[in-house]
C-alpha positions in Angstrom: -80.4 77.5 -120.5 -79.5 74.7 -118.1 -76.1 76.3 -117.5 -77.7 79.5 -116.1 -79.7 78.0 -113.3 -76.7 76.0 -112.1 -74.6 79.2 -111.9 -77.4 80.9 -110.0 -77.7 78.0 -107.6 -73.9 77.9 -107.0 -73.8 81.6 -106.3 -76.7 81.3 -103.8 -74.9 78.4 -102.2 -71.7 80.5 -102.0 -73.6 83.3 -100.3 -75.5 81.0 -98.0 -72.5 79.2 -96.5 -69.9 81.5 -95.1 -66.8 79.5 -96.0 -63.2 80.8 -95.7 -62.9 81.2 -99.5 -66.1 83.3 -99.7 -65.0 85.6 -96.9 -61.7 85.9 -98.7 -63.5 86.8 -101.9 -65.7 89.4 -100.1 -62.6 90.8 -98.4 -60.8 91.0 -101.7 -63.8 92.7 -103.3 -64.2 95.2 -100.5 -60.6 96.0 -99.7 -58.5 94.4 -102.4 -57.7 97.7 -104.1 -56.7 99.3 -100.8 -54.5 96.4 -99.8 -52.8 96.4 -103.3 -52.3 100.1 -103.0 -50.7 99.6 -99.6 -48.5 96.9 -101.0 -47.4 99.1 -103.8 -46.7 101.9 -101.3 -44.6 99.6 -99.2 -42.8 98.3 -102.3 -42.1 101.9 -103.5 -40.8 102.8 -100.0 -38.6 99.8 -99.9 -37.2 100.5 -103.4 -36.6 104.2 -102.5 -34.8 103.1 -99.3 -32.7 100.6 -101.2 -31.9 103.2 -103.9 -30.9 105.9 -101.4 -28.9 103.4 -99.4 -27.1 102.3 -102.5 -26.5 105.9 -103.5 -25.0 106.7 -100.0 -22.9 103.6 -100.1 -21.6 104.5 -103.6 -21.0 108.1 -102.5 -19.1 107.0 -99.4 -17.1 104.5 -101.4 -16.3 107.2 -104.0 -15.2 109.6 -101.3 -13.1 107.1 -99.5 -11.5 106.1 -102.8 -10.7 109.7 -103.6 -9.4 110.3 -100.1 -7.2 107.2 -100.3 -5.9 108.2 -103.7 -5.1 111.7 -102.4 -3.3 110.3 -99.3 -1.3 107.8 -101.4 -0.2 110.6 -103.7 0.8 112.9 -100.9 2.7 110.3 -99.1 4.5 109.2 -102.3 5.3 112.8 -103.1 6.7 113.4 -99.6 8.6 110.1 -99.7 10.1 111.0 -103.1 11.1 114.4 -101.8 12.8 113.0 -98.8 14.5 110.3 -100.9 15.6 112.9 -103.4 16.9 115.3 -100.7 18.8 112.4 -99.0 20.4 111.4 -102.3 21.4 114.9 -103.1 22.9 115.5 -99.6 24.8 112.2 -99.7 26.3 113.0 -103.1 27.4 116.5 -101.9 29.0 115.1 -98.7 30.9 112.4 -100.8 32.1 115.0 -103.2 33.4 117.5 -100.7 35.1 114.8 -98.6 37.6 115.8 -96.0 37.7 119.5 -96.7 34.0 119.9 -96.0 33.7 117.6 -92.9 32.4 120.4 -90.7 29.7 121.2 -93.4 28.8 117.5 -93.5 28.0 117.6 -89.8 25.8 120.7 -90.5 24.1 118.9 -93.4 23.3 115.9 -91.2 21.7 118.2 -88.7 19.6 119.7 -91.4 18.6 116.3 -92.6 17.5 115.4 -89.1 15.4 118.6 -88.9 13.9 117.8 -92.3 13.0 114.3 -91.1 11.5 115.7 -87.9 9.6 118.2 -90.0 8.5 115.4 -92.3 7.5 113.3 -89.2 5.5 116.3 -87.9 4.0 116.9 -91.4 3.0 113.2 -91.6 1.5 113.5 -88.1 -0.4 116.5 -89.1 -1.6 114.8 -92.3 -2.7 111.8 -90.3 -4.5 114.0 -87.8 -6.1 115.8 -90.8 -7.2 112.5 -92.3 -8.5 111.4 -88.9 -10.6 114.6 -88.7 -11.9 114.2 -92.2 -12.7 110.6 -91.5 -14.6 111.6 -88.4 -16.4 114.3 -90.3 -17.3 111.9 -93.0 -18.5 109.4 -90.4 -20.6 112.1 -88.7 -22.1 113.0 -92.1 -22.9 109.3 -92.8 -24.5 109.0 -89.4 -26.5 112.1 -89.9 -27.7 111.0 -93.4 -28.5 107.5 -92.0 -30.5 109.1 -89.1 -32.3 111.3 -91.5 -33.2 108.3 -93.7 -34.3 106.3 -90.7 -36.5 109.2 -89.5 -38.0 109.5 -93.0 -38.6 105.8 -93.1 -40.2 105.8 -89.6 -42.4 108.8 -90.5 -43.5 107.1 -93.7 -44.3 103.9 -91.9 -46.2 105.7 -89.2 -48.2 107.6 -91.9 -49.0 104.3 -93.6 -50.0 102.7 -90.3 -52.4 105.5 -89.7 -53.9 105.1 -93.1 -54.3 101.3 -93.0 -57.5 99.5 -91.9 -57.3 97.8 -88.5 -57.5 94.0 -88.9 -59.8 93.5 -85.9 -62.3 96.0 -87.2 -62.1 94.6 -90.7 -62.7 91.1 -89.3 -65.7 92.3 -87.3 -67.1 94.1 -90.3 -66.7 91.1 -92.6 -68.2 88.8 -90.0 -71.3 91.0 -89.7 -71.5 91.1 -93.6 -71.3 87.3 -93.7 -74.0 87.0 -91.0 -76.3 89.4 -92.8 -75.7 87.7 -96.1 -76.5 84.3 -94.6 -79.7 85.7 -92.9 -80.8 87.3 -96.1 -80.0 84.2 -98.2 -81.9 81.7 -96.0 -83.5 78.6 -97.5 -85.7 79.3 -100.6 -88.8 77.8 -99.1 -88.6 80.0 -96.0 -88.8 83.2 -98.1 -92.1 84.8 -98.9 -92.8 85.8 -102.5 
């Protein structure tokens, strides 16, 4: 029995004096669920952004790895073909010797043309890789811009939905004043 009046007095004392902790309790009671909801929304948005960023990063890395593997294979194949053709032509020239010296000159001219063609093919391949790299960069930029726009629109929507702190402070101050007026000293009240 003696425990009940003490808790009653302490709750009256808490409502009478508008201390920082009491205002925080009132604020938590009135708006705690909304603030937790906003915090969860922000957390989900951050997680979604981090997940999508990781997916894009993974996708870009995978594409670059694929592109790099393809380029290495093509360059190796071209290099092997050139090496093979040079070896075959050198063996043919050595075998024919003096009798085929005029054909050896012609063979050298063909080799030079092949090297020029290879140089041109490598140049075209480099240009193609550059174009693909630019396209991939543009795609990354577009995806990044789209994600940024989604993030901005999500943040703007959340800002529109949240309670203004100034208005919340004014409201809580008014509630505290009214509570302190209503909870005046016990002897000042009329029964």
